[in-house]
C-alpha positions in Angstrom: 0.0 0.0 0.0 1.3 3.5 -0.9 1.1 5.5 2.3 3.0 8.6 0.9 -0.1 10.5 -0.1 0.0 14.3 -0.9 -3.8 14.3 -0.2 -6.6 12.1 0.5 -8.6 13.6 -2.4 -7.5 15.6 -5.4 -10.3 17.7 -7.0 -9.8 19.0 -10.5 -11.7 22.2 -11.0 -12.4 25.2 -8.8 -16.0 26.0 -9.9 -18.9 25.7 -7.6 -18.9 21.9 -7.6 -15.2 21.5 -6.9 -15.2 24.2 -4.3 -18.4 22.7 -2.7 -16.8 19.3 -2.6 -13.7 20.8 -1.0 -15.8 22.4 1.7 -17.7 19.1 2.3 -14.5 17.3 2.8 -12.6 20.0 4.6 -15.3 20.5 7.2 -14.6 16.9 8.2 -10.8 17.3 8.2 -10.2 15.4 5.0 -7.0 16.6 3.3 -7.8 17.6 -0.3 -6.0 19.6 -3.0 -8.0 21.6 -5.6 -6.2 22.3 -8.8 -7.5 24.8 -11.2 -6.0 25.8 -14.6 -7.3 29.4 -14.5 -5.7 32.0 -12.2 -8.8 32.6 -10.1 -12.5 31.7 -9.8 -14.8 32.3 -12.7 -15.1 35.5 -14.8 -18.5 34.9 -16.5 -21.9 35.0 -14.7 -23.1 31.7 -16.4 -25.4 30.3 -13.7 -27.4 33.0 -12.0 -29.6 31.1 -9.5 -28.6 29.3 -6.3 -31.8 27.5 -5.7 -33.5 26.6 -2.4 -31.9 23.1 -2.2 -28.4 24.5 -2.9 -29.0 27.3 -0.3 -29.8 24.6 2.2 -26.5 23.0 1.5 -24.7 26.4 1.8 -26.5 26.8 5.2 -24.8 23.5 6.4 -21.5 24.9 5.2 -22.1 28.1 7.1 -22.2 30.5 4.2 -25.9 31.0 3.2 -26.0 34.4 5.0 -22.6 35.3 3.3 -24.0 34.7 -0.1 -27.0 36.8 0.5 -24.7 39.6 1.8 -22.5 39.3 -1.2 -25.3 39.5 -3.7 -24.8 42.5 -6.2 -28.5 42.8 -6.4 -30.3 45.3 -4.0 -31.9 43.7 -0.9 -35.6 43.0 -1.6 -35.2 43.1 -5.4 -38.1 41.1 -6.8 -37.3 37.8 -8.6 -40.0 38.4 -11.3 -39.8 37.1 -14.7 -41.6 39.3 -17.4 -42.6 38.3 -20.8 -43.1 41.1 -23.4 -42.8 41.7 -27.0 -39.7 43.7 -26.2 -38.6 46.1 -23.4 -40.1 48.8 -25.6 -43.2 46.7 -26.5 -46.3 45.2 -25.0 -46.4 43.1 -21.8 -47.5 39.5 -22.2 -47.1 37.6 -18.9 -45.4 37.9 -15.5 -44.3 35.3 -12.9 -43.7 36.7 -9.4 -41.3 35.2 -6.9 -39.8 33.0 -9.6 -37.6 30.3 -8.1 -38.8 31.1 -4.6 -36.3 33.8 -3.6 -38.6 35.7 -1.2 -37.5 35.1 2.5 -41.1 34.0 3.4 -40.2 31.6 6.2 -41.9 28.7 4.4 -42.1 25.4 6.2 -41.1 23.6 3.1 -37.4 24.7 3.1 -34.8 26.2 5.4 -33.5 28.7 3.0 -35.0 30.7 0.1 -33.2 30.9 -3.2 -30.8 33.7 -4.2 -30.3 35.3 -7.6 -26.5 35.9 -7.9 -23.9 35.6 -10.6 -22.0 32.3 -10.5 -18.8 34.3 -9.9 -20.2 35.7 -6.8 -21.1 32.3 -5.5 -17.6 31.0 -6.4 -15.9 33.8 -4.5 -18.0 33.0 -1.4 -17.2 29.3 -1.7 -13.5 30.0 -2.2 -13.3 32.0 0.9 -15.0 29.3 2.9 -12.8 26.6 1.5 -9.7 28.7 2.3 -10.7 28.9 5.9 -10.5 25.1 6.2 -6.9 24.0 7.2 -7.0 20.6 5.3 -8.1 22.3 2.0 -5.4 23.6 -0.4 -6.7 25.6 -3.5 -4.0 25.9 -6.2 -4.7 28.0 -9.2 -2.8 28.1 -12.5 -2.2 24.3 -12.6 -3.4 22.1 -15.4 -4.0 18.4 -15.1 -1.9 16.4 -17.7 -2.3 12.8 -16.7 -3.6 10.3 -14.1 -3.1 6.7 -13.3 -5.4 4.5 -11.3 -3.7 2.1 -8.9 -5.2 -0.4 -6.5 -5.0 1.9 -3.4 -4.3 5.3 -4.9 -4.3 7.6 -7.9 -1.2 9.2 -9.4 -1.7 12.6 -11.0 0.6 14.6 -13.1 -0.1 18.4 -13.4 1.9 21.4 -14.5 2.0 25.1 -13.9 0.3 27.1 -16.6 2.9 29.9 -16.3 6.1 27.9 -16.5 5.0 24.4 -17.5 6.8 23.0 -14.5 5.5 19.5 -13.9 4.9 17.6 -10.7 3.5 14.4 -9.5 0.9 14.0 -6.8 -0.7 10.9 -5.2 -4.1 10.7 -3.5 -6.6 8.1 -2.4 -9.2 9.4 -4.8 -9.6 12.0 -7.6 -12.7 13.9 -8.6 -13.2 15.5 -11.9 -15.3 18.7 -11.3 -13.7 20.4 -14.3 -16.8 21.1 -16.4 -18.2 20.4 -19.9 -14.8 19.9 -21.5 -13.5 17.7 -18.6 -9.9 16.8 -18.9 -10.5 14.0 -16.3 -13.3 12.5 -18.4 -11.2 12.6 -21.5 -8.2 10.9 -19.7 -10.5 8.2 -18.5 -12.0 7.8 -22.0 -15.6 8.1 -20.7 -18.1 8.8 -23.4 -21.0 11.3 -23.2 -24.2 10.0 -24.8 -27.4 11.6 -25.7 -29.0 13.8 -28.5 -26.0 16.1 -28.3 -26.1 19.5 -29.8 -29.6 21.0 -29.7 -29.2 24.6 -30.8 -26.6 27.4 -31.0 -27.1 30.4 -28.7 -25.3 33.7 -28.1 -24.6 35.4 -24.7 -23.6 39.0 -24.3 -22.5 40.7 -21.1 -22.9 44.4 -21.4 -23.0 47.6 -19.3 -25.8 50.1 -19.7 -26.4 52.0 -16.5 -29.6 53.8 -17.7 -31.3 50.8 -19.2 -33.5 50.0 -16.3 -35.1 53.5 -16.5 -35.8 53.2 -20.3 -38.7 50.7 -20.1 -41.9 50.3 -18.2 -41.9 46.6 -17.5 -41.0 46.9 -13.8 -38.2 45.3 -11.8 -37.4 41.7 -12.8 -34.5 39.3 -12.9 -35.4 38.1 -16.4 -37.2 39.9 -19.4 -38.1 37.5 -22.2 -38.3 39.4 -25.6 -40.9 37.5 -27.6 -40.5 38.9 -31.1 -39.4 37.6 -34.5 -36.5 40.1 -34.6 -34.3 38.7 -31.9 -36.1 36.2 -29.6 -34.0 36.4 -26.4 -34.1 36.7 -22.6 -32.1 39.2 -20.5 -31.7 40.6 -17.1 -29.6 42.8 -14.7 -26.6 41.3 -13.0 -26.3 44.2 -10.4 -27.8 47.6 -9.7 -25.0 49.4 -11.4 -26.0 48.7 -15.0 -24.4 45.3 -15.7 -26.7 43.2 -17.9 -26.8 39.9 -19.7 -28.7 38.8 -22.8 -29.1 35.4 -24.4 -30.2 35.2 -28.0 -31.8 31.8 -28.2 -31.8 29.0 -30.8 -30.0 30.8 -33.5 -30.1 29.4 -36.9 -27.4 26.8 -37.8 -26.2 29.1 -40.5 -25.6 32.1 -38.1 -21.9 32.8 -37.5 -21.2 34.1 -34.1 -18.2 36.0 -35.5 -20.6 37.9 -37.7 -22.9 39.1 -35.0 -22.8 42.7 -33.9 -23.7 42.4 -30.2 -24.8 46.0 -30.0 -27.1 45.7 -33.0 -28.5 42.4 -31.6 -29.3 44.0 -28.2 -31.0 47.0 -29.8 -33.1 44.8 -32.0 -34.0 42.6 -29.2 -35.1 45.3 -26.8 -36.6 47.7 -29.4 -34.5 50.5 -27.6 -31.7 52.6 -29.0 -29.2 53.3 -26.3 -25.4 53.4 -25.6 -23.7 50.4 -24.1 -20.4 48.9 -23.4 -19.8 45.3 -24.5 -18.0 43.3 -21.8 -17.9 39.9 -23.3 -19.6 37.6 -25.8 -20.0 33.8 -25.4 -21.4 31.7 -28.2 -22.6 28.3 -26.7 -24.6 25.2 -27.8 -27.4 23.6 -25.9 -26.6 19.9 -25.2 -28.2 17.0 -23.6 -25.5 14.6 -22.7 -24.7 12.3 -19.9 -21.6 10.2 -19.1 -21.8 6.5 -19.6 -20.3 6.0 -16.2 -19.4 8.4 -13.3 -16.4 6.3 -12.1 -13.4 4.5 -13.2 -11.4 2.9 -10.4 -10.7 5.6 -7.8 -11.6 8.5 -10.1 -15.1 10.1 -10.1 -16.8 12.7 -12.2 -19.2 15.4 -10.9 -21.2 18.4 -12.2 -20.9 19.3 -15.8 -18.1 16.8 -16.2 -20.8 14.1 -16.4 -24.1 15.8 -17.2 -24.9 18.6 -19.7 -28.2 20.0 -20.6 -29.9 23.4 -21.6 -29.8 25.9 -18.7 -33.5 26.7 -18.7 -34.8 26.2 -15.2 -31.5 26.9 -13.5 -30.8 23.3 -12.7 -27.2 22.6 -13.9 -24.9 24.2 -11.4 -27.4 23.4 -8.6 -27.4 19.6 -9.6 -23.6 19.8 -9.4 -23.7 21.1 -5.8 -25.9 18.1 -5.0 -23.3 15.8 -6.6 -20.7 17.3 -4.3 -22.7 16.6 -1.2 -23.7 13.0 -2.2 -20.2 12.0 -3.2 -18.6 14.0 -0.4 -20.2 12.3 2.5 -19.5 8.9 0.9 -15.8 9.8 0.4 -15.6 10.9 4.1 -17.2 7.7 5.2 -14.8 5.6 3.2 -11.7 7.5 4.2 -12.7 7.6 7.9 -13.2 3.8 7.7 -16.9 3.3 8.5 -18.3 2.9 5.0 -19.0 -0.4 3.4 -17.4 -1.5 0.2 -20.4 -0.7 -1.9 -21.0 2.9 -0.6 -19.0 4.7 -3.3 -20.7 2.8 -6.1 -24.1 4.2 -4.8 -23.0 7.7 -6.0 -23.8 6.9 -9.6 -26.7 4.7 -8.7 -28.4 7.6 -6.8 -27.4 10.6 -8.8 -27.8 9.4 -12.4 -31.5 8.8 -12.4 -32.0 12.3 -10.8 -29.8 13.8 -13.5 -31.8 12.1 -16.3 -35.1 13.4 -14.9 -34.0 16.9 -14.4 -32.3 17.0 -17.8 -35.5 15.9 -19.4 -37.3 18.8 -17.7 -34.6 21.2 -18.9 -35.1 20.0 -22.4 -38.9 20.6 -22.2 -38.1 24.1 -21.0 -35.7 24.7 -23.8 -38.3 23.5 -26.3 -40.5 26.5 -25.5 -38.4 29.7 -25.7 -39.1 33.0 -27.6 -38.4 31.4 -31.0 -41.4 29.2 -30.6 -43.6 31.8 -28.9 -43.0 34.7 -31.2 -45.4 35.5 -34.1 -45.8 38.3 -36.5 -47.9 41.3 -35.7 -47.7 41.1 -31.9 -46.5 44.7 -31.6 -49.3 46.2 -33.7 -51.7 48.5 -31.9 -54.8 46.8 -33.1 -57.7 44.9 -31.6 -56.5 41.7 -33.3 -53.0 42.1 -32.1 -54.3 42.8 -28.5 -56.3 39.6 -28.7 -53.3 37.6 -29.9 -51.2 39.0 -27.0 -53.8 38.1 -24.5 -54.0 34.5 -25.9 -50.3 34.2 -26.0 -49.9 35.6 -22.4 -52.3 32.9 -21.2 -50.4 30.2 -23.0 -47.1 31.4 -21.5 -48.6 31.5 -18.0 -49.6 27.9 -18.5 -46.6 26.2 -20.2 -43.8 28.1 -18.6 -45.0 27.8 -14.9 -43.0 24.6 -14.6 -39.8 26.4 -15.5 -40.1 29.1 -12.7 -42.0 27.2 -10.0 -40.4 23.8 -10.1 -40.2 23.2 -6.3 -41.5 19.6 -6.7 -38.4 18.9 -8.9 -36.0 20.9 -6.8 -37.0 19.4 -3.4 -39.1 16.4 -4.3 -36.5 14.2 -6.0 -35.6 11.0 -4.2 -33.2 8.0 -4.6 -35.4 5.3 -6.0 -34.0 1.8 -5.9 -30.8 3.0 -4.2 -28.7 0.1 -2.8 -28.3 2.0 0.5 -31.9 3.0 1.1 -34.2 0.7 3.2 -37.8 0.3 1.9 -40.6 0.7 4.4 -43.1 -1.3 2.3 -45.3 1.7 1.6 -46.2 3.0 -1.8 -44.0 5.9 -3.0 -45.6 9.3 -3.6 -46.0 10.6 -7.1 -43.2 12.6 -8.4 -44.2 16.1 -9.5 -42.5 19.1 -11.1 -44.4 22.1 -9.7 -46.1 21.0 -6.5 -43.8 19.9 -3.6 -45.4 17.6 -1.1 -42.8 16.7 1.5 -42.5 13.0 2.2 -40.4 10.8 4.4 -40.6 7.9 2.0 -37.2 6.4 2.2 -34.8 8.1 -0.3 -36.6 11.4 -0.1 -35.2 14.6 1.2 -36.1 14.7 4.9 -39.2 16.8 5.3 -38.3 20.2 6.8 -40.1 22.1 9.6 -39.2 24.9 12.0 -38.6 24.0 15.7 -40.3 25.9 18.5 -37.0 27.9 19.1 -37.1 29.2 15.6 -34.3 27.0 14.4 -34.5 24.7 11.3 -34.8 21.0 11.8 -31.9 20.6 9.6 -29.7 22.6 11.9 -29.8 19.8 14.5 -28.6 17.1 12.2 -25.2 15.6 13.0 -22.3 15.2 10.6 -23.0 11.5 10.3 -26.3 9.7 10.5 -29.1 11.3 12.7 -31.8 9.1 14.4 -35.0 11.3 14.6 -37.4 10.0 17.2 -40.7 11.2 18.5 -40.6 12.1 22.2 -42.8 9.1 23.1 -40.0 6.8 21.9 -38.2 5.5 25.0 -34.3 5.6 24.9 -34.3 1.8 25.5 -36.0 1.4 22.1 -33.1 2.7 20.2 -30.3 1.8 22.7 -29.2 -1.1 20.6 -28.8 0.9 17.5 -26.6 3.5 19.3 -24.5 0.7 20.7 -24.2 -1.0 17.3 -23.1 2.3 15.7 -20.4 2.8 18.4 -19.1 -0.7 17.9 -18.9 -0.2 14.1 -17.5 3.4 14.5 -20.5 4.8 12.5 -21.2 8.3 13.6 -24.9 8.6 14.9 -26.5 11.2 16.8 -30.0 11.2 18.3 -32.6 14.0 18.0 -35.9 13.8 19.9 -38.8 15.8 18.6 -42.3 16.6 19.7 -44.4 13.7 18.6 -47.1 15.8 17.0 -44.8 17.7 14.7 -42.7 14.7 14.0 -45.4 12.2 13.1 -47.2 14.8 11.0 -44.2 15.2 8.7 -42.7 11.7 8.9 -45.6 9.4 9.4 -43.9 7.0 11.8 -42.2 7.1 15.2 -38.5 7.1 14.0 -36.4 7.9 11.0 -32.6 7.7 10.1 -31.3 10.7 8.2 -28.2 10.4 6.2 -25.4 13.0 6.2 -26.9 14.5 3.0 -30.3 15.1 4.7 -32.0 12.2 2.8 -34.1 9.6 4.6 -32.3 6.3 4.8 -34.9 4.4 6.9 -38.1 5.0 8.8 -40.4 2.8 11.0 -42.4 2.6 14.1 -39.8 0.1 15.7 -36.2 -0.7 14.8 -35.7 -4.1 13.2 -34.3 -6.9 15.4 -31.0 -6.9 13.6 -29.6 -3.3 14.0 -26.3 -4.3 12.6 -27.9 -5.3 9.4 -29.7 -1.9 9.3 -26.5 -0.1 9.7 -24.7 -2.3 7.1 -27.4 -1.5 4.6 -27.3 2.3 5.0 -23.5 2.5 5.0 -23.1 0.3 1.9 -21.9 -2.8 3.6 -24.9 -5.1 2.9 -26.0 -6.7 -0.4 -29.3 -5.0 -1.4 -31.1 -8.1 -2.8 -30.1 -10.4 0.1 -31.2 -7.9 2.7 -34.5 -7.3 1.0 -35.2 -11.0 0.5 -34.5 -11.7 4.1 -36.9 -9.0 5.1 -34.8 -8.0 8.1 -35.0 -4.3 7.4 -38.6 -3.8 6.7 -40.4 -1.5 9.2 -42.6 -3.1 11.8 
């Protein structure tokens, strides 16, 4: 065994996923090195939404309030989405509180969403990661090769500035290096799916007076529904920085031939001065990796799943990858995981990715190009009737894009090898409506405690046994003892029986480190060692199910 390790985990890529994984590991004192070929965190806004689930993850990392404070948008700025023929034209439809950013104290989640540029999120995550003594962030270094061994991975990287090479060894490597992942290419893992769906064109520009030039009100997105330049746009801060995305350009359109100022003026219907900051042609894709793991090397985020950005799911799914893989790496490195735990990463995340990616493709299929029609800007009764009809259609078909709480919080790990079935029927999966459920594999239902804290704040770093206060300690004493003997971290949290049973349906539940339900029941099974083996990946799924040892009583 090679014991001369430079780190326990090497993470390639210092975007949100790589930094999130570093925090997840570093908060549990796992030594990790993050290598990033750029000289700093991101320059482009790219993702602009940190959704409610991601904010719950940031809360557990201690930085949710930091991100809100760092937002370049004014406090209380409404997350409205406005559809109009153009900024200078007629209104069509409006969605208020899109993506659930209002701090309304909802019982459904512990944190509301935040509308911030990706580079702001990355800076907050970077600062948090740098606070952790076992995390080393190294910019300006490019991965060149990696070799899987029986007990470690050997990595060669080089300095971008002077091409100086070095070799590093780690127990595991994670490729969080984006759509063009070097890690994925070195592993020769294919991405499969429909592939390229349409070319698009992003522009980042500065126009301090633009917000006062139209009458559409404050919003984070304005969709220009016209035949001239179908597009969506919005402010990045309150100082005049804007983005615009011209959607589904014709295949014959050359990005090099596009005049960005002319494009923006035609899209908005307004003639104004602006400064072009950057342009970014990109292609909408629907691709997923054939496998997320080879040996001791894993893929996460865009390195293993790519889809159109409509709905704001991509980066947020990547943060979910970081937490799912992160706690399993921690368990493995600390010695309390079973041999099958790391394999459950792909088994759990890939079905979620496929479901969310399908939804993003649906959203992408109905953008301004499909909605626009001739004559909408005419000041005639016929045009007014057409606008009213189109507005009603938009309000119906686009609701799932901006109000998809059922998708964001309602996903669950169906048929996971480390989830214990309770014998009940699974609830129906929905996109819009979120109905919290403690069905095993689901995100633990959230509620606020009497002292104003979140239920999630009381979860431990390992597994948490939730028990109604009418459950006697003797009823779970064997589980606590077994966990101690197997060195499995387990904390116990007792809750008022009324609140707990209302949300969880039974008297007890075991919550995983990632806040998902691993097991629930009215009584623990006779063989608590088998239960622990199951949820930590040390038991055969089929054998345990056949034996019926873990079914609830």
